[in-house]
Biopython code that builds the backbone (N, CA, C, O; Angstrom):
import numpy as np
from Bio.PDB.StructureBuilder import StructureBuilder

atoms = [
    (1, "MET", "N", (0.845, -1.187, 0.000)),
    (1, "MET", "CA", (0.000, 0.000, 0.000)),
    (1, "MET", "C", (0.883, 1.241, 0.000)),
    (1, "MET", "O", (1.773, 1.395, 0.837)),
    (2, "SER", "N", (0.622, 2.094, -0.933)),
    (2, "SER", "CA", (1.391, 3.329, -0.967)),
    (2, "SER", "C", (0.501, 4.467, -0.478)),
    (2, "SER", "O", (-0.702, 4.502, -0.737)),
    (3, "LYS", "N", (1.125, 5.383, 0.228)),
    (3, "LYS", "CA", (0.380, 6.527, 0.746)),
    (3, "LYS", "C", (0.772, 7.757, -0.050)),
    (3, "LYS", "O", (1.948, 7.986, -0.333)),
    (4, "ARG", "N", (-0.239, 8.549, -0.409)),
    (4, "ARG", "CA", (0.017, 9.811, -1.072)),
    (4, "ARG", "C", (-0.215, 10.913, -0.077)),
    (4, "ARG", "O", (-1.293, 11.013, 0.508)),
    (5, "SER", "N", (0.779, 11.734, 0.120)),
    (5, "SER", "CA", (0.674, 12.811, 1.071)),
    (5, "SER", "C", (1.540, 13.983, 0.626)),
    (5, "SER", "O", (2.547, 14.282, 1.267)),
    (6, "PRO", "N", (1.161, 14.653, -0.468)),
    (6, "PRO", "CA", (1.977, 15.773, -0.928)),
    (6, "PRO", "C", (1.960, 16.893, 0.091)),
    (6, "PRO", "O", (0.897, 17.300, 0.559)),
    (7, "GLU", "N", (3.106, 17.378, 0.428)),
    (7, "GLU", "CA", (3.231, 18.470, 1.391)),
    (7, "GLU", "C", (3.641, 19.734, 0.654)),
    (7, "GLU", "O", (4.796, 20.153, 0.732)),
    (8, "LEU", "N", (2.715, 20.337, -0.052)),
    (8, "LEU", "CA", (3.022, 21.534, -0.811)),
    (8, "LEU", "C", (2.820, 22.798, 0.008)),
    (8, "LEU", "O", (3.268, 23.873, -0.391)),
    (9, "VAL", "N", (2.151, 22.682, 1.145)),
    (9, "VAL", "CA", (1.965, 23.813, 2.034)),
    (9, "VAL", "C", (2.858, 23.586, 3.239)),
    (9, "VAL", "O", (2.784, 22.541, 3.885)),
    (10, "ASP", "N", (3.696, 24.556, 3.541)),
    (10, "ASP", "CA", (4.668, 24.436, 4.620)),
    (10, "ASP", "C", (3.984, 24.696, 5.965)),
    (10, "ASP", "O", (3.547, 25.814, 6.234)),
    (11, "ASP", "N", (3.890, 23.651, 6.816)),
    (11, "ASP", "CA", (3.241, 23.783, 8.123)),
    (11, "ASP", "C", (3.891, 24.865, 8.974)),
    (11, "ASP", "O", (3.191, 25.602, 9.669)),
    (12, "SER", "N", (5.203, 24.975, 8.933)),
    (12, "SER", "CA", (5.884, 25.960, 9.773)),
    (12, "SER", "C", (5.491, 27.379, 9.378)),
    (12, "SER", "O", (5.416, 28.266, 10.228)),
    (13, "VAL", "N", (5.243, 27.589, 8.100)),
    (13, "VAL", "CA", (4.816, 28.910, 7.642)),
    (13, "VAL", "C", (3.420, 29.206, 8.144)),
    (13, "VAL", "O", (3.152, 30.310, 8.618)),
    (14, "VAL", "N", (2.529, 28.236, 8.046)),
    (14, "VAL", "CA", (1.143, 28.454, 8.433)),
    (14, "VAL", "C", (1.017, 28.629, 9.941)),
    (14, "VAL", "O", (0.229, 29.459, 10.394)),
    (15, "GLU", "N", (1.767, 27.874, 10.724)),
    (15, "GLU", "CA", (1.679, 27.969, 12.181)),
    (15, "GLU", "C", (2.056, 29.352, 12.694)),
    (15, "GLU", "O", (1.581, 29.771, 13.749)),
    (16, "CYS", "N", (2.907, 30.066, 11.959)),
    (16, "CYS", "CA", (3.341, 31.383, 12.410)),
    (16, "CYS", "C", (2.224, 32.400, 12.352)),
    (16, "CYS", "O", (2.285, 33.435, 13.016)),
    (17, "CYS", "N", (1.208, 32.114, 11.564)),
    (17, "CYS", "CA", (0.203, 33.123, 11.209)),
    (17, "CYS", "C", (-1.064, 33.013, 12.032)),
    (17, "CYS", "O", (-2.123, 33.418, 11.552)),
    (18, "SER", "N", (-1.014, 32.507, 13.199)),
    (18, "SER", "CA", (-2.219, 32.245, 13.951)),
    (18, "SER", "C", (-2.376, 33.247, 15.082)),
    (18, "SER", "O", (-1.471, 33.357, 15.909)),
    (19, "PRO", "N", (-3.449, 33.964, 15.160)),
    (19, "PRO", "CA", (-4.473, 34.122, 14.141)),
    (19, "PRO", "C", (-4.035, 35.087, 13.050)),
    (19, "PRO", "O", (-3.048, 35.808, 13.198)),
    (20, "LEU", "N", (-4.767, 35.090, 11.979)),
    (20, "LEU", "CA", (-4.430, 35.845, 10.783)),
    (20, "LEU", "C", (-4.280, 37.336, 11.058)),
    (20, "LEU", "O", (-3.422, 37.988, 10.461)),
    (21, "ALA", "N", (-5.081, 37.874, 11.931)),
    (21, "ALA", "CA", (-5.075, 39.312, 12.175)),
    (21, "ALA", "C", (-3.965, 39.772, 13.122)),
    (21, "ALA", "O", (-3.832, 40.974, 13.356)),
    (22, "SER", "N", (-3.176, 38.866, 13.666)),
    (22, "SER", "CA", (-2.183, 39.268, 14.664)),
    (22, "SER", "C", (-0.983, 39.993, 14.068)),
    (22, "SER", "O", (-0.361, 40.811, 14.745)),
    (23, "GLU", "N", (-0.647, 39.705, 12.805)),
    (23, "GLU", "CA", (0.464, 40.391, 12.157)),
    (23, "GLU", "C", (0.325, 40.275, 10.649)),
    (23, "GLU", "O", (-0.438, 39.453, 10.142)),
    (24, "VAL", "N", (1.073, 41.108, 9.942)),
    (24, "VAL", "CA", (1.027, 41.104, 8.484)),
    (24, "VAL", "C", (1.759, 39.871, 7.970)),
    (24, "VAL", "O", (2.858, 39.560, 8.427)),
    (25, "LEU", "N", (1.150, 39.173, 7.021)),
    (25, "LEU", "CA", (1.760, 37.982, 6.433)),
    (25, "LEU", "C", (2.887, 38.358, 5.479)),
    (25, "LEU", "O", (2.828, 39.385, 4.802)),
    (26, "THR", "N", (3.897, 37.524, 5.434)),
    (26, "THR", "CA", (4.925, 37.688, 4.405)),
    (26, "THR", "C", (4.336, 37.199, 3.086)),
    (26, "THR", "O", (3.257, 36.608, 3.064)),
    (27, "GLU", "N", (5.036, 37.444, 2.003)),
    (27, "GLU", "CA", (4.556, 36.996, 0.699)),
    (27, "GLU", "C", (4.449, 35.470, 0.652)),
    (27, "GLU", "O", (3.472, 34.934, 0.129)),
    (28, "LYS", "N", (5.444, 34.770, 1.194)),
    (28, "LYS", "CA", (5.429, 33.302, 1.204)),
    (28, "LYS", "C", (4.294, 32.779, 2.079)),
    (28, "LYS", "O", (3.609, 31.827, 1.703)),
    (29, "GLU", "N", (4.092, 33.389, 3.233)),
    (29, "GLU", "CA", (2.999, 32.973, 4.114)),
    (29, "GLU", "C", (1.655, 33.150, 3.420)),
    (29, "GLU", "O", (0.799, 32.267, 3.466)),
    (30, "ALA", "N", (1.480, 34.295, 2.780)),
    (30, "ALA", "CA", (0.217, 34.566, 2.092)),
    (30, "ALA", "C", (-0.018, 33.559, 0.966)),
    (30, "ALA", "O", (-1.148, 33.113, 0.765)),
    (31, "HIS", "N", (1.025, 33.201, 0.236)),
    (31, "HIS", "CA", (0.912, 32.219, -0.844)),
    (31, "HIS", "C", (0.491, 30.859, -0.299)),
    (31, "HIS", "O", (-0.400, 30.215, -0.852)),
    (32, "ASP", "N", (1.127, 30.423, 0.781)),
    (32, "ASP", "CA", (0.816, 29.112, 1.364)),
    (32, "ASP", "C", (-0.597, 29.059, 1.934)),
    (32, "ASP", "O", (-1.303, 28.068, 1.748)),
    (33, "VAL", "N", (-1.008, 30.102, 2.617)),
    (33, "VAL", "CA", (-2.355, 30.147, 3.184)),
    (33, "VAL", "C", (-3.393, 30.227, 2.065)),
    (33, "VAL", "O", (-4.455, 29.612, 2.159)),
    (34, "ALA", "N", (-3.092, 30.975, 1.015)),
    (34, "ALA", "CA", (-4.025, 31.102, -0.113)),
    (34, "ALA", "C", (-4.269, 29.748, -0.778)),
    (34, "ALA", "O", (-5.373, 29.499, -1.261)),
    (35, "ARG", "N", (-3.273, 28.874, -0.814)),
    (35, "ARG", "CA", (-3.444, 27.549, -1.416)),
    (35, "ARG", "C", (-4.511, 26.756, -0.659)),
    (35, "ARG", "O", (-5.313, 26.050, -1.271)),
    (36, "ILE", "N", (-4.518, 26.872, 0.656)),
    (36, "ILE", "CA", (-5.515, 26.167, 1.460)),
    (36, "ILE", "C", (-6.913, 26.708, 1.173)),
    (36, "ILE", "O", (-7.845, 25.942, 0.926)),
    (37, "PHE", "N", (-7.051, 28.030, 1.209)),
    (37, "PHE", "CA", (-8.368, 28.613, 1.005)),
    (37, "PHE", "C", (-8.837, 28.490, -0.441)),
    (37, "PHE", "O", (-10.041, 28.434, -0.690)),
    (38, "ALA", "N", (-7.914, 28.446, -1.396)),
    (38, "ALA", "CA", (-8.304, 28.205, -2.790)),
    (38, "ALA", "C", (-8.892, 26.803, -2.925)),
    (38, "ALA", "O", (-9.861, 26.593, -3.655)),
    (39, "ALA", "N", (-8.299, 25.850, -2.217)),
    (39, "ALA", "CA", (-8.824, 24.480, -2.254)),
    (39, "ALA", "C", (-10.226, 24.426, -1.662)),
    (39, "ALA", "O", (-11.055, 23.629, -2.099)),
    (40, "LEU", "N", (-10.490, 25.261, -0.683)),
    (40, "LEU", "CA", (-11.806, 25.277, -0.037)),
    (40, "LEU", "C", (-12.808, 26.172, -0.762)),
    (40, "LEU", "O", (-13.980, 26.221, -0.389)),
    (41, "GLY", "N", (-12.357, 26.875, -1.790)),
    (41, "GLY", "CA", (-13.199, 27.849, -2.469)),
    (41, "GLY", "C", (-14.069, 27.287, -3.581)),
    (41, "GLY", "O", (-14.619, 28.049, -4.376)),
    (42, "ASP", "N", (-14.202, 25.990, -3.651)),
    (42, "ASP", "CA", (-15.029, 25.366, -4.689)),
    (42, "ASP", "C", (-16.112, 24.532, -4.017)),
    (42, "ASP", "O", (-15.800, 23.731, -3.136)),
    (43, "PRO", "N", (-17.373, 24.694, -4.405)),
    (43, "PRO", "CA", (-18.463, 23.952, -3.755)),
    (43, "PRO", "C", (-18.315, 22.428, -3.851)),
    (43, "PRO", "O", (-18.664, 21.712, -2.911)),
    (44, "VAL", "N", (-17.804, 21.935, -4.969)),
    (44, "VAL", "CA", (-17.614, 20.479, -5.100)),
    (44, "VAL", "C", (-16.568, 19.999, -4.099)),
    (44, "VAL", "O", (-16.747, 18.965, -3.457)),
    (45, "ARG", "N", (-15.474, 20.755, -3.969)),
    (45, "ARG", "CA", (-14.435, 20.353, -3.008)),
    (45, "ARG", "C", (-14.923, 20.456, -1.573)),
    (45, "ARG", "O", (-14.558, 19.630, -0.736)),
    (46, "LEU", "N", (-15.737, 21.450, -1.277)),
    (46, "LEU", "CA", (-16.301, 21.549, 0.078)),
    (46, "LEU", "C", (-17.180, 20.342, 0.386)),
    (46, "LEU", "O", (-17.090, 19.776, 1.475)),
    (47, "ARG", "N", (-18.024, 19.944, -0.556)),
    (47, "ARG", "CA", (-18.870, 18.759, -0.358)),
    (47, "ARG", "C", (-18.002, 17.519, -0.219)),
    (47, "ARG", "O", (-18.246, 16.678, 0.647)),
    (48, "LEU", "N", (-17.006, 17.407, -1.055)),
    (48, "LEU", "CA", (-16.098, 16.262, -1.028)),
    (48, "LEU", "C", (-15.383, 16.190, 0.311)),
    (48, "LEU", "O", (-15.302, 15.117, 0.911)),
    (49, "LEU", "N", (-14.867, 17.309, 0.786)),
    (49, "LEU", "CA", (-14.192, 17.337, 2.088)),
    (49, "LEU", "C", (-15.155, 16.961, 3.207)),
    (49, "LEU", "O", (-14.777, 16.236, 4.127)),
    (50, "SER", "N", (-16.384, 17.439, 3.144)),
    (50, "SER", "CA", (-17.351, 17.105, 4.193)),
    (50, "SER", "C", (-17.717, 15.628, 4.160)),
    (50, "SER", "O", (-17.950, 15.022, 5.206)),
    (51, "MET", "N", (-17.768, 15.044, 2.964)),
    (51, "MET", "CA", (-18.054, 13.612, 2.857)),
    (51, "MET", "C", (-16.924, 12.782, 3.468)),
    (51, "MET", "O", (-17.174, 11.799, 4.165)),
    (52, "ILE", "N", (-15.697, 13.182, 3.206)),
    (52, "ILE", "CA", (-14.544, 12.465, 3.755)),
    (52, "ILE", "C", (-14.461, 12.685, 5.263)),
    (52, "ILE", "O", (-14.198, 11.746, 6.015)),
    (53, "ALA", "N", (-14.684, 13.912, 5.703)),
    (53, "ALA", "CA", (-14.578, 14.239, 7.132)),
    (53, "ALA", "C", (-15.677, 13.581, 7.967)),
    (53, "ALA", "O", (-15.499, 13.367, 9.166)),
    (54, "SER", "N", (-16.806, 13.259, 7.343)),
    (54, "SER", "CA", (-17.924, 12.690, 8.104)),
    (54, "SER", "C", (-17.720, 11.211, 8.430)),
    (54, "SER", "O", (-18.530, 10.618, 9.142)),
    (55, "SER", "N", (-16.650, 10.616, 7.918)),
    (55, "SER", "CA", (-16.331, 9.228, 8.247)),
    (55, "SER", "C", (-14.831, 9.133, 8.519)),
    (55, "SER", "O", (-14.087, 10.079, 8.261)),
    (56, "ASP", "N", (-14.398, 8.006, 9.034)),
    (56, "ASP", "CA", (-12.972, 7.835, 9.306)),
    (56, "ASP", "C", (-12.159, 7.908, 8.026)),
    (56, "ASP", "O", (-11.082, 8.504, 8.000)),
    (57, "GLU", "N", (-12.676, 7.298, 6.963)),
    (57, "GLU", "CA", (-12.039, 7.346, 5.657)),
    (57, "GLU", "C", (-13.094, 7.070, 4.600)),
    (57, "GLU", "O", (-14.150, 6.505, 4.882)),
    (58, "ALA", "N", (-12.784, 7.482, 3.371)),
    (58, "ALA", "CA", (-13.746, 7.295, 2.283)),
    (58, "ALA", "C", (-13.012, 6.813, 1.043)),
    (58, "ALA", "O", (-11.945, 7.318, 0.696)),
    (59, "CYS", "N", (-13.603, 5.828, 0.385)),
    (59, "CYS", "CA", (-13.045, 5.291, -0.856)),
    (59, "CYS", "C", (-13.453, 6.190, -2.019)),
    (59, "CYS", "O", (-14.590, 6.658, -2.085)),
    (60, "SER", "N", (-12.525, 6.425, -2.923)),
    (60, "SER", "CA", (-12.839, 7.203, -4.132)),
    (60, "SER", "C", (-14.045, 6.626, -4.850)),
    (60, "SER", "O", (-14.843, 7.357, -5.437)),
    (61, "CYS", "N", (-14.168, 5.306, -4.797)),
    (61, "CYS", "CA", (-15.272, 4.634, -5.496)),
    (61, "CYS", "C", (-16.641, 5.023, -4.942)),
    (61, "CYS", "O", (-17.650, 4.888, -5.634)),
    (62, "ASN", "N", (-16.682, 5.499, -3.711)),
    (62, "ASN", "CA", (-17.951, 5.881, -3.090)),
    (62, "ASN", "C", (-18.233, 7.383, -3.152)),
    (62, "ASN", "O", (-19.216, 7.854, -2.581)),
    (63, "LEU", "N", (-17.387, 8.124, -3.834)),
    (63, "LEU", "CA", (-17.547, 9.576, -3.878)),
    (63, "LEU", "C", (-18.203, 10.064, -5.164)),
    (63, "LEU", "O", (-18.750, 11.166, -5.203)),
    (64, "GLU", "N", (-18.153, 9.260, -6.204)),
    (64, "GLU", "CA", (-18.666, 9.689, -7.506)),
    (64, "GLU", "C", (-20.182, 9.884, -7.512)),
    (64, "GLU", "O", (-20.667, 10.951, -7.886)),
    (65, "ALA", "N", (-20.920, 8.872, -7.104)),
    (65, "ALA", "CA", (-22.393, 8.937, -7.172)),
    (65, "ALA", "C", (-22.982, 10.063, -6.321)),
    (65, "ALA", "O", (-23.793, 10.835, -6.833)),
    (66, "PRO", "N", (-22.608, 10.191, -5.040)),
    (66, "PRO", "CA", (-23.204, 11.269, -4.238)),
    (66, "PRO", "C", (-22.901, 12.668, -4.781)),
    (66, "PRO", "O", (-23.705, 13.589, -4.641)),
    (67, "LEU", "N", (-21.726, 12.810, -5.403)),
    (67, "LEU", "CA", (-21.371, 14.113, -5.970)),
    (67, "LEU", "C", (-21.972, 14.317, -7.356)),
    (67, "LEU", "O", (-22.091, 15.446, -7.833)),
    (68, "GLY", "N", (-22.350, 13.212, -7.997)),
    (68, "GLY", "CA", (-22.851, 13.305, -9.363)),
    (68, "GLY", "C", (-21.759, 13.726, -10.331)),
    (68, "GLY", "O", (-22.021, 14.396, -11.330)),
    (69, "LYS", "N", (-20.528, 13.323, -10.022)),
    (69, "LYS", "CA", (-19.377, 13.688, -10.850)),
    (69, "LYS", "C", (-18.664, 12.429, -11.319)),
    (69, "LYS", "O", (-18.770, 11.374, -10.695)),
    (70, "SER", "N", (-17.943, 12.549, -12.415)),
    (70, "SER", "CA", (-17.199, 11.416, -12.967)),
    (70, "SER", "C", (-15.945, 11.149, -12.143)),
    (70, "SER", "O", (-15.514, 11.991, -11.355)),
    (71, "GLN", "N", (-15.364, 9.961, -12.336)),
    (71, "GLN", "CA", (-14.145, 9.598, -11.626)),
    (71, "GLN", "C", (-13.007, 10.582, -11.904)),
    (71, "GLN", "O", (-12.311, 10.956, -10.960)),
    (72, "PRO", "N", (-12.778, 11.025, -13.156)),
    (72, "PRO", "CA", (-11.712, 12.005, -13.381)),
    (72, "PRO", "C", (-11.945, 13.327, -12.640)),
    (72, "PRO", "O", (-10.998, 13.957, -12.169)),
    (73, "THR", "N", (-13.204, 13.738, -12.543)),
    (73, "THR", "CA", (-13.518, 14.983, -11.827)),
    (73, "THR", "C", (-13.264, 14.819, -10.332)),
    (73, "THR", "O", (-12.698, 15.710, -9.700)),
    (74, "VAL", "N", (-13.676, 13.696, -9.767)),
    (74, "VAL", "CA", (-13.414, 13.431, -8.343)),
    (74, "VAL", "C", (-11.913, 13.384, -8.105)),
    (74, "VAL", "O", (-11.434, 13.934, -7.114)),
    (75, "SER", "N", (-11.164, 12.743, -8.988)),
    (75, "SER", "CA", (-9.709, 12.673, -8.853)),
    (75, "SER", "C", (-9.082, 14.061, -8.896)),
    (75, "SER", "O", (-8.168, 14.355, -8.125)),
    (76, "HIS", "N", (-9.562, 14.901, -9.782)),
    (76, "HIS", "CA", (-9.057, 16.274, -9.882)),
    (76, "HIS", "C", (-9.250, 17.019, -8.556)),
    (76, "HIS", "O", (-8.326, 17.658, -8.053)),
    (77, "HIS", "N", (-10.445, 16.928, -8.006)),
    (77, "HIS", "CA", (-10.738, 17.661, -6.768)),
    (77, "HIS", "C", (-10.019, 17.070, -5.559)),
    (77, "HIS", "O", (-9.562, 17.817, -4.694)),
    (78, "THR", "N", (-9.911, 15.747, -5.482)),
    (78, "THR", "CA", (-9.160, 15.163, -4.357)),
    (78, "THR", "C", (-7.683, 15.530, -4.451)),
    (78, "THR", "O", (-7.029, 15.725, -3.426)),
    (79, "ARG", "N", (-7.153, 15.626, -5.664)),
    (79, "ARG", "CA", (-5.747, 16.022, -5.828)),
    (79, "ARG", "C", (-5.522, 17.434, -5.283)),
    (79, "ARG", "O", (-4.528, 17.684, -4.602)),
    (80, "ILE", "N", (-6.429, 18.342, -5.574)),
    (80, "ILE", "CA", (-6.289, 19.723, -5.088)),
    (80, "ILE", "C", (-6.379, 19.773, -3.563)),
    (80, "ILE", "O", (-5.601, 20.475, -2.917)),
    (81, "LEU", "N", (-7.328, 19.030, -2.988)),
    (81, "LEU", "CA", (-7.432, 18.981, -1.524)),
    (81, "LEU", "C", (-6.184, 18.367, -0.911)),
    (81, "LEU", "O", (-5.719, 18.821, 0.134)),
    (82, "ALA", "N", (-5.635, 17.335, -1.552)),
    (82, "ALA", "CA", (-4.413, 16.690, -1.039)),
    (82, "ALA", "C", (-3.214, 17.622, -1.153)),
    (82, "ALA", "O", (-2.396, 17.680, -0.235)),
    (83, "GLU", "N", (-3.094, 18.343, -2.247)),
    (83, "GLU", "CA", (-1.981, 19.277, -2.411)),
    (83, "GLU", "C", (-2.017, 20.392, -1.377)),
    (83, "GLU", "O", (-0.978, 20.930, -0.996)),
    (84, "ALA", "N", (-3.209, 20.733, -0.928)),
    (84, "ALA", "CA", (-3.355, 21.741, 0.126)),
    (84, "ALA", "C", (-3.123, 21.140, 1.507)),
    (84, "ALA", "O", (-3.105, 21.863, 2.504)),
    (85, "GLY", "N", (-2.947, 19.825, 1.572)),
    (85, "GLY", "CA", (-2.685, 19.162, 2.839)),
    (85, "GLY", "C", (-3.921, 18.898, 3.674)),
    (85, "GLY", "O", (-3.808, 18.569, 4.855)),
    (86, "LEU", "N", (-5.107, 19.036, 3.080)),
    (86, "LEU", "CA", (-6.344, 18.858, 3.830)),
    (86, "LEU", "C", (-6.776, 17.406, 3.920)),
    (86, "LEU", "O", (-7.481, 17.027, 4.856)),
    (87, "ILE", "N", (-6.358, 16.580, 2.949)),
    (87, "ILE", "CA", (-6.644, 15.146, 2.973)),
    (87, "ILE", "C", (-5.384, 14.382, 2.559)),
    (87, "ILE", "O", (-4.500, 14.922, 1.894)),
    (88, "VAL", "N", (-5.327, 13.121, 2.966)),
    (88, "VAL", "CA", (-4.258, 12.223, 2.524)),
    (88, "VAL", "C", (-4.918, 10.957, 1.999)),
    (88, "VAL", "O", (-5.971, 10.539, 2.481)),
    (89, "GLY", "N", (-4.280, 10.357, 1.003)),
    (89, "GLY", "CA", (-4.828, 9.162, 0.393)),
    (89, "GLY", "C", (-3.909, 7.976, 0.526)),
    (89, "GLY", "O", (-2.686, 8.108, 0.575)),
    (90, "GLU", "N", (-4.528, 6.807, 0.585)),
    (90, "GLU", "CA", (-3.790, 5.549, 0.625)),
    (90, "GLU", "C", (-4.329, 4.658, -0.481)),
    (90, "GLU", "O", (-5.507, 4.302, -0.485)),
    (91, "LYS", "N", (-3.472, 4.304, -1.406)),
    (91, "LYS", "CA", (-3.866, 3.466, -2.536)),
    (91, "LYS", "C", (-4.025, 2.031, -2.050)),
    (91, "LYS", "O", (-3.109, 1.454, -1.463)),
    (92, "ARG", "N", (-5.208, 1.462, -2.304)),
    (92, "ARG", "CA", (-5.499, 0.069, -1.966)),
    (92, "ARG", "C", (-6.074, -0.588, -3.209)),
    (92, "ARG", "O", (-7.247, -0.414, -3.540)),
    (93, "GLY", "N", (-5.228, -1.342, -3.888)),
    (93, "GLY", "CA", (-5.676, -1.943, -5.137)),
    (93, "GLY", "C", (-5.926, -0.858, -6.165)),
    (93, "GLY", "O", (-5.054, -0.035, -6.448)),
    (94, "ARG", "N", (-7.113, -0.867, -6.713)),
    (94, "ARG", "CA", (-7.473, 0.089, -7.759)),
    (94, "ARG", "C", (-7.922, 1.449, -7.221)),
    (94, "ARG", "O", (-7.904, 2.440, -7.950)),
    (95, "TRP", "N", (-8.314, 1.498, -5.975)),
    (95, "TRP", "CA", (-8.925, 2.701, -5.415)),
    (95, "TRP", "C", (-8.038, 3.367, -4.372)),
    (95, "TRP", "O", (-7.160, 2.740, -3.780)),
    (96, "THR", "N", (-8.291, 4.648, -4.166)),
    (96, "THR", "CA", (-7.620, 5.404, -3.113)),
    (96, "THR", "C", (-8.617, 5.665, -2.001)),
    (96, "THR", "O", (-9.756, 6.064, -2.245)),
    (97, "TRP", "N", (-8.172, 5.435, -0.787)),
    (97, "TRP", "CA", (-8.979, 5.718, 0.402)),
    (97, "TRP", "C", (-8.463, 7.017, 1.010)),
    (97, "TRP", "O", (-7.265, 7.174, 1.247)),
    (98, "TRP", "N", (-9.377, 7.937, 1.255)),
    (98, "TRP", "CA", (-9.027, 9.289, 1.709)),
    (98, "TRP", "C", (-9.390, 9.498, 3.171)),
    (98, "TRP", "O", (-10.404, 8.996, 3.656)),
    (99, "ARG", "N", (-8.545, 10.248, 3.861)),
    (99, "ARG", "CA", (-8.774, 10.682, 5.249)),
    (99, "ARG", "C", (-8.459, 12.171, 5.336)),
    (99, "ARG", "O", (-7.613, 12.683, 4.604)),
    (100, "THR", "N", (-9.145, 12.850, 6.234)),
    (100, "THR", "CA", (-8.818, 14.260, 6.463)),
    (100, "THR", "C", (-7.580, 14.343, 7.342)),
    (100, "THR", "O", (-7.191, 13.374, 7.995)),
    (101, "VAL", "N", (-6.977, 15.511, 7.341)),
    (101, "VAL", "CA", (-5.836, 15.800, 8.208)),
    (101, "VAL", "C", (-6.348, 16.779, 9.257)),
    (101, "VAL", "O", (-6.383, 17.986, 9.020)),
    (102, "PRO", "N", (-6.751, 16.253, 10.432)),
    (102, "PRO", "CA", (-7.394, 17.112, 11.440)),
    (102, "PRO", "C", (-6.569, 18.339, 11.831)),
    (102, "PRO", "O", (-7.127, 19.419, 12.023)),
    (103, "ASP", "N", (-5.266, 18.190, 11.948)),
    (103, "ASP", "CA", (-4.432, 19.332, 12.326)),
    (103, "ASP", "C", (-4.502, 20.441, 11.284)),
    (103, "ASP", "O", (-4.505, 21.624, 11.626)),
    (104, "ARG", "N", (-4.558, 20.058, 10.023)),
    (104, "ARG", "CA", (-4.624, 21.057, 8.948)),
    (104, "ARG", "C", (-5.979, 21.768, 8.957)),
    (104, "ARG", "O", (-6.045, 22.979, 8.743)),
    (105, "LEU", "N", (-7.049, 21.025, 9.203)),
    (105, "LEU", "CA", (-8.370, 21.649, 9.275)),
    (105, "LEU", "C", (-8.452, 22.601, 10.464)),
    (105, "LEU", "O", (-9.014, 23.691, 10.357)),
    (106, "GLU", "N", (-7.893, 22.186, 11.587)),
    (106, "GLU", "CA", (-7.881, 23.044, 12.778)),
    (106, "GLU", "C", (-7.059, 24.303, 12.521)),
    (106, "GLU", "O", (-7.445, 25.396, 12.934)),
    (107, "MET", "N", (-5.934, 24.147, 11.842)),
    (107, "MET", "CA", (-5.092, 25.290, 11.533)),
    (107, "MET", "C", (-5.834, 26.277, 10.644)),
    (107, "MET", "O", (-5.748, 27.486, 10.859)),
    (108, "ALA", "N", (-6.561, 25.781, 9.649)),
    (108, "ALA", "CA", (-7.329, 26.669, 8.769)),
    (108, "ALA", "C", (-8.379, 27.437, 9.569)),
    (108, "ALA", "O", (-8.585, 28.629, 9.339)),
    (109, "ALA", "N", (-9.037, 26.767, 10.499)),
    (109, "ALA", "CA", (-10.022, 27.437, 11.356)),
    (109, "ALA", "C", (-9.338, 28.468, 12.263)),
    (109, "ALA", "O", (-9.861, 29.561, 12.480)),
    (110, "ARG", "N", (-8.178, 28.108, 12.781)),
    (110, "ARG", "CA", (-7.428, 28.996, 13.684)),
    (110, "ARG", "C", (-7.017, 30.289, 12.986)),
    (110, "ARG", "O", (-6.970, 31.343, 13.620)),
    (111, "LEU", "N", (-6.720, 30.223, 11.699)),
    (111, "LEU", "CA", (-6.327, 31.414, 10.948)),
    (111, "LEU", "C", (-7.406, 32.480, 10.932)),
    (111, "LEU", "O", (-7.109, 33.672, 10.867)),
    (112, "LEU", "N", (-8.655, 32.051, 10.991)),
    (112, "LEU", "CA", (-9.768, 32.989, 10.879)),
    (112, "LEU", "C", (-10.266, 33.523, 12.212)),
    (112, "LEU", "O", (-11.089, 34.437, 12.248)),
    (113, "ARG", "N", (-9.781, 32.966, 13.292)),
    (113, "ARG", "CA", (-10.229, 33.438, 14.605)),
    (113, "ARG", "C", (-9.686, 34.822, 14.878)),
    (113, "ARG", "O", (-8.539, 35.119, 14.545)),
    (114, "PRO", "N", (-10.505, 35.677, 15.487)),
    (114, "PRO", "CA", (-10.042, 37.032, 15.818)),
    (114, "PRO", "C", (-9.055, 37.013, 16.973)),
    (114, "PRO", "O", (-8.565, 38.065, 17.384)),
]
sb = StructureBuilder()
sb.init_structure("model")
sb.init_model(0)
sb.init_chain("A")
sb.init_seg("    ")
for serial, (resi, resn, name, xyz) in enumerate(atoms, 1):
    if name == "N":
        sb.init_residue(resn, " ", resi, " ")
    sb.init_atom(name, np.array(xyz, "f"), 0.0, 1.0, " ", f" {name:<3s}", serial, name[0])
structure = sb.get_structure()
């Protein structure tokens, strides 16, 4: 079983910015934080994230029908969520099983707190 866990968002950069209003972000910090919120800025990805978060893990095979989207579309959206560090996938045979990254979700919420 191979695990996919792209770390394109630097945790150390994001942790410095909590909460968002406490200080001005550097250009790199703003870029990294924007990647997370860009991933959350699509209704399909929000539904997909909520479907994965509502269970311990979710198989890609079970995400197509509820979303009414094709397998390539689901793959596209899960890739964007994974690149933002919000979900991680584990390949099992033909399918990928997805889990949320609770620390990353908490960090995103923490950024918005006053």
